[in-house]
N, C-alpha and C positions, 0 to 999 in steps of 0.2 A: 504494499499500500504506499502510495506518495506521501513523503512526510512534509508537508506543506509549511509547517511551523518552523523547521530548519531552514528550508529554502528561503522563505519570506526574509529571514535575516540577513541573507545575502543579497536582495535586490536593493537597488538604490533608489532615492526619490528623484528621478530623472525621466526624461521623455524617452520612448522608444517604442520597440515593437517586440512582441512575445509569441512563442510558438508553443503550443500544447501537443504532447505526444501520447499514442495509446502503447507505444512499445519503442525500442531503440530507433525506429526509422519513421514510423507512420504519424504523420502530422494531422490531427484532428481538429485544431482551431488555430487561427492566427489572428492577434489582435493588436492595436496601438494604444498608448496611454499618453497623457501629459505628466503623469507620475505613475511610474510602474509599480512601485511598492504599494500604493493606495488602491490602484486598479486591480492588482492581482490578488490582495487580500479580500475584496470583494467576494471573490469567487468561493470562499471557504466560510462564509457566514452562515447561521443557521437558517436564515430566512432568504431563501432563493427562489428563483422560477423553476418549475419542473424541467426544463430544458438545460438550465444551468447545473441543476442536481446531477441529471444525467451525464452531462459533460465530465464533472468533477470525478464522478465514479470510474471513468476510463482514462484518467490522466496518470500516465507512468512517469514522466518527468516534464518538466517546463524549461524553455531556454528562451533568453531574451537578447536584444541587441539595443545598445544606449545610442542614441542620437543626438544631435545638437538642438533640434527642434521637435515641437509636434508636427510641423508640416513635413519634414522629413521621414519621421515616424509613418505618418499615413502614407507617403509615397513607397515606402518600403513594405509596409503591411499589404498595399495594393498588389505589389510585385509578387510577394510570398504567396498569396491567395491564388494567383493564377498560376504559380508554380506548383502548388501542392493541392490546390482543389479541397481543401478540408471538409470534411463532414458537416461539422457544425457551423460553418460560415454559411450566410447568405450568398449565394453564388449567381453571378451573371454569366450564363453559359453561352456566351456570344464572344468568340476570340477573333473573329474576322476582321480584316483590314478594312478601312472605308474607301470608297472610290472617290476618286478626285478628276477634275479636268486640269490637265496642264498644257501651259505653252513652252515649248522647249526652248532650250538656250542655244540658238544657232544664227547664223548671219541671216538665214530666211526661217523663222520660228514656224513649227506647225502646231495644231491644236490637237490633243490626244485625250482619251480617256486612259487614266491610271489607277491602277491598284498595287498596294504593296509598300513596302519600305521606302521612304522617301530619301534615297541614297543618292539619287541623280540630279543633275542642274536643271532647273527650270522653276517656271512660277506656277504654284499649286492653288486651285479654287476649290472649296469644298469645306468640309467632306458633305458628300451627299449621302441621304439615308439608305438608299440601295443602288444597285446597279442601274435599275430601270430609270430611276430618276436621273442619274448622271448621263446615261446613253441618250435620253430624251432631250436633254440639255444640249447634248454634243450635236445631235441631229439638228438642231433648230440653230445653232450658231454656224454650223457648216452650210445650211441654206442661206445664212443673212450675209456671211462674211467669207469671200472667196480666198482663203488662206490655205496652203497646202495640208493634206491629210495623210500623205504617204510617209513610211518610215525614211529614216536617214539613209540607209543602205539602197533604197530604191531611188531615192532622190539622187544619190551621188553617181549613179549610172545611168541617168536618164540623159538622152540627147534630143529629144522631141517632145511637144506636150503632150500629156495622157489625155485619157476621155473626159476626165472632169473639167481640164482645161477648155477642151474644145466644146463644152455645154455651158462654159462660163461659171464653173463653180470653183474653179482656182485661177490664180493670176500667172501659173506656170513659172515660179522662180528657178525651177531646174534648167532653164534655157535661158541664155543671156538676155538681160533686161536693159532697157534704157534707164537714164537717171531717173526721168519722171516716173517710170514704172516702179523703180526701186522706192522711190517715196511714197508711191501709192501703196505698194504692199506694206510698208512700215505702217503706214497710215491705218490700213485694215487691220494689222495684229494689235495696234493701239486701240481699235475701236473693240476688238474682242475683249481686251484687257478691262478698258473701262464699262462694257457692258456686264461682265461678270463681276466687276464692283459696284453695279447698281447705279451706274452714271448714264442712263439712257437718255434723259435730256439732254446731255452734253453732247453726246453722239449725234441725236437729231439735229441740234443747233449747227454743229461742225458740217454735217452733211448738207444742210440748207445754205450755209455760206457758200459752200463749195460747188453746188448746183447753180446759184445765183452768179456766181463768178465765171464758172464755165459759159452759161447762157450769154452774158454780156460779152464774152471773148468769141461768141458765134460758134462755139465747140457744142453743138447741139447733141450729137451722139454722145459725147461723153457726159453731158448734163442728164440725158436721158437716162443713161446707167445708174446715175446718182439718184436721179429720180427715183427709179424702181427701188433700189436699195432703202430709200427714205421711207417710201409707202410700206414695203414688207415690214421693216424695223417697227414703224408707227402701229400697224396692225397688230404686230406680236404684241407692243406694249400695252395696248388697250384690251388685249384678251387675257392677259395676267392680271391677278388681284394684287393690289399694292397699298399697303397702309399709307395714308397721307402725312402721318405724324411720326411713325417709328421706322426711319430708314437706317435702321442698325441691325447688327447681327444678335440673334439670341435664340435660345433653346428654351422651350416651354415644356415642363415635366409634370405629368399628373399621374397619380397610384390608384387604383382600384383593387380591393381585396376581399376575398372570400375564404373560408376556412381552407387552409394548406394550399392555396393558390393565390397568386398575385399578378398583376399586369401592370407594367409601367410604361406608359405613352409617350413619347417625345415628338414635339413639332420643331422642325429645323426651320428657322426664320432667316434669311440673309437679304440684307438691304430692304426690309418691309415685304419681302415675298415669302410664301411657304414653299420651299423647294422640295419638300418632302415629309413624309412622317414615318413612324416606326413604333411597333409594340413590342416589348420584351417582358420575357416571363422567368424572372429569377426563382431559382430553387429555393423554396421557404419550407420553414416548419410552421404550425399552427399557432405555437406561442409567440411567434416573431411579431412584434408590432409593427403597425405601418411606418411609424417614424423610423425604426430600424431597418426595415427594408429599403424605404427611401434614401437613408443615408448610406447603406451599404451600396446602393445602386450609384448614387453620385459619385462615390469614391473610385468605384471599379470602372464606372463608364467613362469618366473624365481624365482619369489619371492612367489610361491605358496607354500604349505605346503609339507614336506618330500621331499624337494630338498636337502638342505644340502650338504652332502660330494659328492652327485652324479652330482654336477654341474661341466661342462668342464671347462678346463684352458683357452679356448678361445671360443669367439662367434663371429663369422663373420656374418657382415650385409651389406646389398646392397646398403646403402648411408649413408651420414654423417648426424649425428644429433646433434642439437646444445647444449644440456645439458645431458652428460651421466656420470658425476662425481658422483652424488648422487646414480644413479643405480650401477656402479661400487663398491662404498662404501657399498651399501646394500649387493650386492652379497657377497663381501668379509667378511662382517659380520656374514651371515649365512652360508658359506660354508668354513670357516677358511682359505681360501688361495685366492691368486689374480685371478680374472678372468679377461683377456684382451678383450676388446670389438673392433674390427678391420673393418674396411671398404674399405680402399685403399689397396688391396692385389693383389698379383702377383702369378704366377707359380701354383703350386698345389692348393693353397687357391682359386686363381682366376678361377681354372678350377671347383673347387667344388661349387663355387657362379654361375657359369654359368648354372651348372645342377640345382641348386636349383631355379635359376629364372626361367629357362624353364618349371620346374615342377609346381611353382605357376601359370604361365600363362595357361599351361594345365589344371591344377585342376580348374582354374577359368572358362576356356571356357566350361568345363564339366559341371561345375554348373549352368553355363548360359543356357546351352541346357537342363538342368533337366526340365521334363515335367510340374512339377509343377509351377516351376518360368515362363516358356513360357506361360502357360495357364494363369497365374495370369496376366502377361502383355498384352496377346492379348486380354483379357476380358476388362483391362482397356483401350485399344485404341478403342475399340467397343463401350464401353459407352462414351467416348470423342466424338467420330464423329457420334454417334447415328445410328449405323449399326449394324446388326447381321450376325453371319454365314460367317465371313472372315476367308476362308480357304486355299487362294492363294494370295500372296502378291509378287509384283516384285519391284525392285528398279533400276534406271537408272543413271550413271554417265558417265561423259567424262574425257579421260586423254591424254595429249600431252606435248610436250617439245617445247614451242614456235611455235606451230602449227604443228610440224614435226610428222609424223605417228599416227595419232590421232585414239583412240580406245575408243569404248564405252562397257560398261559393262552392263549386266542384271542378277541381283542376285535372287533368289527365295526362299521365306520363306512360310512354312504352318503353322500348329497350334503347331507343336513340334520344329519349329525352322527352321534352314537352310535346303534347300532342293537341295543338291549339284548336282544332276543329270539334274536339269533343269538351271544350270548356263549357260549362254552364252556370248561369246565375238562377237563384230562387228568390222571390220576393215573399218573406215570411209575414203571415197574418194571422190573427185570431188567438193569439197568443198573450200571456202577461208581460208587459213591456221589460225587456230586460232580462227574461227567463232564457239563458243561453240552452239549458237543457232541453226545454219544449222546442226551442229552434231547431237544435240538432236532431230530435225526435220527427219534426215535421219534413225537413230537407231529406232524411234519410227515407223516410215512408214514402214521400213522392218519389224517389230516386229508384227504390227496390219494389215499387208495387207489384211488378211483374217480371220476376226474375228469368223467366224463360224466353221472354221478348227482348231482341236488342242484344247488343254486346255488354257483358258485365265483366267487372274488374275481377282479378283474382287475389289483389291486395288494396285493403281500404286503409287511409291513414285518417285519423280523427285529432285535429288541433284541440287537445285538451287533456284533462285528467280523467280519475275515475268516473267521476260523474257523467261525462260526455261518453265515455266508453261504453258505460252501463246502457245508455240509450242505443247505442249501435248495435250491441250484444242483442238487446231486446227486438229491435225493428228488423235486423237483418237475419236473426235467429228464427223469427216468425216466418219471414219471407220465404225461406228456404226450406221449409219443413215439407212442402209439398211440391217443391221443386225437383227436375230431374237433374239440375246442375249442381256442382261442387259448390258449397259455402266459401265464399272468399275468407282469406285470413284478415283480421282485423286488429289494428296496432294503434295506440292512441300515443300522441307526442305531448308528453306532460312538460312544462316548463319548469326549469330548476330555479335554484336559489336566487332571488333577485332578478329572475327572468333573463339571467346573462346566457348568452349564445354560447353552446359548447356542454352547458351543465343538464341539456334535457335528459329526460328518461323515458325510454319506449317500454310500453306496458301492451302484450300481447291479450287478445279478445278472449274470454273464456278460461283461460290458464291464469292470467294475471302475473305472467312471469315477466321480470323486470330486465332490462339491459341499460347499463350505464356506459357510453362510449367517450370517447374524446375525439376533439375535432379532427385529429390525424387520421381518423378511420374513413375511409371511403364510403362505408353503409351510412354512418351519420352525415356525411357530406351531401349525399343523395337525398335521405330524409329531410335534411333543412332546407335543401333547395326545392323539394315539393311542398313542404311547409309553408316556405316564406313565398312562393308563387301563388298558393292558395290564400294566404293572407293578403298579398297585393290586389288579386282578383277580387276578393271580397270587398277590401276598402274602397276600390274603385266603383265598384257596383253601388256601394252604400252612397258614396259622395254624388254619383251621378243620378241617383234616386233623389237623395236630399236636395239636389240642384234643382230639379225638375219641380219639387213641390213648393219651391219659393215662389212667391208672387212679386218680388222685387229682382231688380237686376244684379248677376251675379257679379258685376263690377263694383256693387257697394261695398262688398267685403274686402277689396284689395286695397291695402294700406297705400297712402299717396295718390289715389284716384278720388277726387272729390266730384261735384255737380259739374263743374265746367268741363274738366277733362273727361268726364263720363259721356257728356253731351257731344264732347269733339269727337271722341271715338266712335260712337253710334252715328254720328253724322257723316264722317269720314268713310265707315265701312258698310253703311246701310243697315245696321242692326246687329244685334249680339251676335248672330252666327257668323257674319262677316268678322267681326273682332276675334272670334275663337278660331277661325280658320287662318287667320293673319300670322305671318312670321314675325320674328323680332325686328328685322328690317323695315317691315312694312309698318310695324307699329310705331317705331322710332320716327317716322317721317310725319307722325300727327303732330301738329301745332301744340307744344306745351308737354310732350311725352320724350323724356331724355332716354338715352340707350339703357341706362341701368333700371328706369322703371319699366320700359319696354320688357325687359327679362323677368321682372317681378310680376307683370301682368302675364305674360305667357306661361311662367311657372304656375301661377295662380290658376290659370283657366285649363291648364293641362296635367295637372298633379296627380300622379299615380297613387 
């Protein structure tokens, strides 16, 4: 057993990085600290998280490296994580280099797609989030600016213009050029450079001046070539979305998490344009907090090799993190410029952040719906309940506001995930307001009134405890007494202490056998997914029913929308239906409605 007391006596109060080993060679955790002694001492306290307790049990020995600063420790930590891929670290499993566009260093430079270590001479622009985004940009530029695309060895052995030169896509610097042609080629290369730096207006202005000068000199053919290039460039500029206020380089990072899975989505914005987006799925444990995941992602993603000068001037994140000083200092060391990390943002930055959050949530839902993930979870559930062939599951939940307008939901899942075509809602009537047991009894009675007709589930989940479970046992048991079909398995999903996710208890019908699982269990992940979807569907139905029952406009409940703004909205869109169907951009065009208020109105009218 590791003698931590003796070890801690040898640890200094200095910044550094440390490695925990499971045996003589296997590294299971890498960390960094501003004060090594204080940080390592915390692992051996009595009150630690389950993940830390499991880690400590496997420690064979610990090694550490003292550094001059916390920033150096962070860089060292990142390099060691990539080298050892420790089991207990949050890992970003994406070690591919990023694609760039490159203008080569040559008497007649060419424009190329480039990926790999930047150990060759040239000007690099990027990084782009993926190969497709980089190659689409390259294709666009090659259509706008006639500079060479051939490799240097091909260029060196040409004696006559190639096909690209014959169709006007290259100025053919491989053959002898006049002084004016040389100047024109250098000008085109500079246009590419300016375009990649976001200086489109300067390129257009210069082309306009050149076109007018050539026309005044009666060189109409050359002026026509410049005119065509000017028009092509302006069409491209008009088709691209550009922020009028934020002509800067920044990345926008947002996180979405469910038990045992997380998605970090990054928007890459260069000179006011979104040049691409990408979703990352770091390997996480159920005990990892969202802040821990995001902090680990930022250090591994931005301190990776070959980032250097390509780092943006700003990184926007979706939450405040406790200790970012070390990361800021590390980023400044490798990029040679200050990189701001912001979270409480407004206006255009807030708009981009909302977009990143929405993409993170969507990507995570898509990942959860992946067939391989769904298969793993349903097989784990079958193993837990000792059944086979589950192909139709239903979950029931009740929603109301102090007993008013009660709605019950039924959501359906198959082996591939949600089966939206079988979702149903039931308006509950004729019961004592607030009586959830009676509401559950009524919805199940209506659903299972004729088990021999239609497709019935072979597994039924009830959101609630023993009270709701007894209603299900009574209704489903009576319904299947005279049925030729097998009675479905019934399971109640009872909330745990403090209604905290991950503390739920599964109770099987009729036997009342209980299962206590943790969030790392794929079976519980599936159950919570079904339960949460049922809860969402019930609440949505209840809110829609409550909204229809009101005699006053739904706009009256939105904070910041008074009589004048309400009248302006209704007049602009021709009624409440027009307001509901309008997007954020449309709402913000109404006089008196700011962009922030437009988001509030949109969210209030479309809340799930």
